[in-house]
C-alpha positions in Angstrom: 25.3 6.4 20.3 22.6 4.8 21.1 20.3 2.3 19.4 16.5 1.5 19.2 15.1 -1.6 18.1 11.9 -1.2 15.5 10.2 -2.2 18.5 11.8 0.8 20.7 11.4 3.0 17.6 7.7 3.1 17.1 6.7 2.6 20.4 8.0 6.4 21.3 5.5 9.1 22.1 7.0 11.2 19.4 9.1 9.7 16.7 11.9 11.8 16.0 12.9 12.5 12.0 14.1 8.6 10.8 17.1 9.4 8.4 17.7 6.6 5.5 21.2 6.8 4.5 20.6 4.1 2.2 21.6 4.8 -1.7 18.2 6.2 -3.7 18.0 2.9 -5.7 17.4 1.1 -2.2 15.3 3.9 -1.0 12.6 4.0 -3.9 12.5 -0.2 -3.8 11.2 0.1 -0.4 11.6 2.3 2.8 9.6 2.6 6.2 6.9 5.4 6.1 7.9 8.9 6.7 11.9 8.4 6.2 13.6 10.8 4.6 16.3 9.8 2.3 19.9 11.1 3.3 22.1 8.4 0.9 25.4 8.5 2.0 26.3 7.1 -1.5 24.5 7.2 -5.0 23.5 3.8 -6.0 26.8 3.8 -8.5 29.1 4.2 -5.6 27.0 2.3 -3.1 27.6 -0.8 -6.3 31.4 0.0 -6.4 32.1 -0.4 -2.7 29.9 -3.2 -2.4 32.0 -5.6 -5.1 35.2 -4.0 -3.5 34.2 -5.6 -0.3 33.3 -8.4 -1.7 36.1 -8.9 -4.5 39.2 -7.5 -3.0 38.7 -6.6 1.0 36.7 -4.9 3.9 39.1 -2.3 4.3 39.6 -1.4 0.4 36.2 -1.1 0.6 36.3 1.0 3.7 39.2 3.5 2.2 37.4 3.9 -1.0 33.8 4.8 0.9 35.7 7.8 3.5 36.9 9.3 -0.6 33.4 8.8 -1.8 32.2 10.3 1.2 34.6 12.8 2.6 33.3 15.6 0.3 29.7 15.1 1.1 29.9 15.4 4.7 28.6 19.0 4.8 25.5 18.7 2.3 25.1 15.9 4.7 24.8 17.7 8.0 22.8 20.3 6.2 20.3 18.3 4.4 20.1 16.6 8.0 19.3 19.9 9.8 17.2 20.6 7.5 15.2 17.4 7.7 15.1 17.6 11.7 14.8 20.8 12.9 14.8 19.6 16.8 17.9 18.0 16.2 16.8 14.9 17.5 17.1 12.0 14.2 17.6 8.3 14.3 19.8 6.5 11.4 19.1 4.1 9.2 20.7 1.9 7.0 20.0 -1.9 5.2 21.5 -3.7 8.8 22.5 -1.0 11.2 25.9 -1.0 10.1 28.6 1.0 9.3 26.3 3.4 6.9 24.2 4.4 9.4 26.9 4.3 11.9 29.4 6.3 9.9 26.4 9.2 9.0 25.1 9.0 13.0 29.1 10.1 14.1 29.4 12.8 12.0 25.7 14.0 12.9 26.6 14.2 16.5 30.3 15.9 15.7 28.2 18.6 13.7 25.8 18.5 17.8 22.5 16.8 16.6 21.1 13.9 19.2 21.4 11.0 17.1 20.6 7.2 17.8 20.7 4.3 15.1 18.0 1.7 14.2 19.6 -1.5 15.2 19.2 -4.1 12.9 18.1 -1.0 10.3 15.7 -1.5 7.3 15.9 -5.7 7.2 14.9 -5.4 11.4 12.4 -3.5 10.3 10.6 -5.2 7.7 10.9 -8.2 10.2 9.2 -6.4 12.7 6.6 -4.9 10.3 5.7 -8.2 8.9 5.0 -9.4 12.0 3.2 -6.4 13.4 0.6 -6.6 10.5 -0.3 -10.0 11.5 -1.5 -9.3 15.6 -5.1 -8.0 15.5 -4.0 -4.4 16.9 -7.6 -3.1 15.1 -10.7 -5.3 14.2 -11.4 -5.6 10.9 -14.4 -4.8 9.2 -15.1 -6.4 5.7 -17.1 -4.4 3.4 -18.2 -7.0 0.1 -20.5 -6.8 -2.6 -20.4 -7.4 -6.1 -18.5 -6.0 -9.1 -20.2 -2.4 -9.4 -21.4 -1.8 -5.8 -19.2 1.1 -4.8 -17.2 -0.1 -2.0 -14.7 2.4 -2.7 -17.0 5.4 -2.7 -19.0 3.6 0.7 -15.1 3.3 2.5 -14.2 7.4 1.6 -18.1 7.9 3.1 -17.5 6.0 6.0 -13.9 7.9 6.8 -15.3 11.7 6.0 -18.1 10.4 8.5 -15.0 9.8 10.8 -14.8 5.9 10.5 -11.4 4.2 11.0 -10.9 2.8 7.1 -8.2 1.6 5.4 -8.3 2.1 0.9 -6.5 -1.4 -0.3 -7.3 -0.3 -3.5 -5.7 2.7 -3.2 -2.4 2.4 -1.1 -2.1 -0.5 -4.6 -3.0 1.9 -7.5 -5.6 -0.7 -8.5 -8.7 -1.8 -8.8 -8.6 -5.3 -8.5 -9.9 -6.2 -11.9 -9.4 -6.1 -15.7 -10.3 -2.5 -15.6 -8.1 -1.5 -12.2 -5.4 -0.2 -13.5 -7.4 2.2 -15.7 -6.4 6.1 -14.6 -4.2 4.8 -11.6 -0.5 5.9 -11.4 2.0 2.8 -11.6 1.5 -0.1 -8.8 3.7 0.2 -5.9 6.1 -3.2 -5.2 4.7 -5.1 -2.8 7.1 -4.6 -0.7 6.2 -0.6 -0.5 2.6 -1.5 -0.1 3.2 -3.3 3.1 5.2 -0.9 3.9 2.2 2.0 3.3 -0.3 -0.5 4.6 1.8 -0.5 8.1 1.7 2.9 8.4 -1.6 3.6 7.0 -2.4 1.2 9.9 -0.4 2.2 12.6 -2.0 5.9 12.1 -5.7 4.5 13.4 -6.6 4.3 16.9 -6.9 0.5 18.5 -10.9 1.2 20.1 -12.3 1.1 16.6 -13.1 -1.2 13.9 -11.2 -0.8 10.4 -13.1 -0.7 7.7 -11.6 -2.6 4.5 -12.9 -3.8 1.1 -12.8 -7.3 0.1 -10.0 -8.0 -1.6 -8.3 -11.2 -3.3 -4.6 -11.7 -2.2 -3.6 -9.9 -5.1 -4.8 -6.6 -6.2 -3.4 -6.0 -9.4 0.4 -6.9 -9.8 0.5 -6.4 -5.6 0.7 -9.2 -3.1 -0.9 -8.5 -0.1 1.4 -9.5 3.2 0.3 -13.3 4.0 -0.6 -12.4 7.9 -2.8 -9.4 7.1 -4.8 -11.5 4.7 -5.4 -14.3 7.1 -7.0 -11.7 9.1 -8.7 -10.1 6.2 -10.3 -13.9 5.3 -11.5 -14.2 8.9 -12.4 -10.8 9.3 -16.7 -10.6 9.6 -18.3 -9.9 6.5 -20.5 -6.9 5.6 -22.3 -7.5 2.3 -24.5 -4.8 0.1 -26.7 -5.7 -2.1 -28.3 -3.4 -4.4 -30.3 -3.7 -7.7 -28.2 -4.4 -10.9 -29.1 -1.2 -12.2 -27.4 0.8 -9.4 -24.5 -1.0 -10.2 -24.2 -0.7 -14.0 -24.4 3.1 -13.3 -22.1 3.0 -10.5 -19.7 1.4 -13.2 -20.9 4.2 -16.5 -20.1 6.3 -14.5 -16.3 5.2 -12.8 -15.2 3.9 -16.6 -17.2 5.5 -19.4 -14.6 8.3 -19.2 -11.8 6.5 -19.9 -9.9 6.1 -23.5 -11.6 3.8 -25.7 -8.1 1.7 -26.4 -7.9 1.0 -22.5 -11.6 -0.2 -22.2 -11.2 -2.1 -25.3 -7.8 -3.9 -23.7 -9.4 -4.4 -20.3 -12.4 -6.5 -22.2 -9.9 -8.6 -24.8 -8.0 -9.5 -21.6 -11.6 -11.4 -20.5 -11.6 -13.2 -23.8 -11.4 -16.2 -22.2 -13.3 -15.7 -19.6 -16.4 -13.5 -21.6 -16.3 -16.0 -24.8 -15.5 -14.7 -27.9 -19.3 -13.9 -28.7 -19.7 -11.8 -25.6 -16.5 -10.2 -26.0 -17.2 -9.0 -29.8 -20.8 -7.7 -28.2 -19.1 -5.6 -25.7 -16.5 -4.2 -27.7 -19.4 -3.8 -30.6 -21.4 -1.6 -27.2 -18.1 -0.1 -26.9 -17.8 1.1 -30.0 -21.4 3.0 -30.3 -20.6 4.6 -26.7 -23.1 1.9 -25.1 -21.2 1.6 -21.9 -24.4 0.1 -20.0 -24.3 -2.5 -22.1 -21.0 -3.0 -22.0 -21.0 -3.3 -18.1 -24.0 -5.9 -18.0 -21.6 -8.2 -20.2 -18.9 -7.9 -18.3 -21.2 -8.4 -15.3 -21.7 -11.4 -16.0 -18.6 -12.8 -15.6 -17.5 -11.3 -12.9 -21.4 -12.2 -10.6 -20.3 -15.7 -11.5 -16.5 -14.9 -9.9 -17.9 -13.3 -7.2 -20.2 -16.0 -6.5 -17.4 -18.6 -6.5 -15.4 -16.3 -4.4 -18.1 -16.0 -2.0 -18.8 -20.2 -1.7 -15.0 -20.2 -0.6 -14.8 -17.6 2.5 -14.3 -19.1 5.6 -16.6 -16.6 7.2 -20.3 -16.8 6.8 -20.4 -12.4 6.3 -21.9 -10.8 9.2 -24.5 -9.3 8.1 -26.6 -7.8 4.4 -27.0 -4.6 3.8 -29.7 -3.9 1.6 -29.0 -0.7 0.3 -31.8 2.1 0.2 -30.2 4.2 -1.6 -27.1 4.6 -4.1 -25.8 7.3 -2.7 -22.8 5.9 -1.2 -23.2 8.8 1.9 -26.5 7.1 2.9 -25.2 3.6 2.6 -22.4 4.4 4.7 -24.9 5.4 7.1 -26.9 2.5 6.8 -23.3 0.4 7.5 -22.3 2.3 10.9 -25.9 2.4 12.0 -25.9 -1.4 11.9 -22.6 -1.7 13.9 
């Protein structure tokens, strides 16, 4: 069976379907973008075989594995054929060992063209993390204080054909105490890294990639160190807008969320706002005076932004004075400034 390293696999002009034969739990915890789950063992079976390997003997584990897999052989072939009508696949497990070798042998017997990912998912993770730290794309960082509508501007840039990575979209979090409102559960940092790798690899390397200015942590997701170091060092374009435009953006983005979620988000800022300001914000929410509540929150967030800006190692590339609150108009300004 042919073996491909992660670098060789991703260098192929057309990548064959990747079949991940690890257990469903392993796949859910983190997988290569686009990989199809084709588990040889379920989670309980994997644990049983692993325990036998460690506590009894490799031979006992092998025999039990054969017993468990024997009744699944037809189903594995059928599922592989459904996933890869062209009958060309790459099989992958954790370390490129017996699980992927066994499934690869089976699929070869069924007439499929099969390669094995050498080193498995573990080798891919090493490759992907190193790749994210390399300058395959020039980054352009869109910055600006809370409420500047940066995410909406990024989406407008994407519609105009610019290369964009929405880090908050990948992380399912808007990056503040209010960031989880309306979002799906956050992925693990490992899953985030995998999605970031896949998203960047899909973009051309001959033009800059716009990203939003983010701290290392986006909610509970930690950006990979090597990529974050590149983000911090990249040129910055800072949006400058009137305070009222920013307040309007925040009211539009957050006022529709349930009151208890907004109250909880403000309450998490108690130490930052102080008891008096927190109570004023909660009173404003009670009156549905969302603009006043937003202005109170911005007192803290603007101070935090100013402190963060002082720590940046690279001065902003330029300041863009927004001529309109419309994200599309701002996106046009950004492209014209390049």
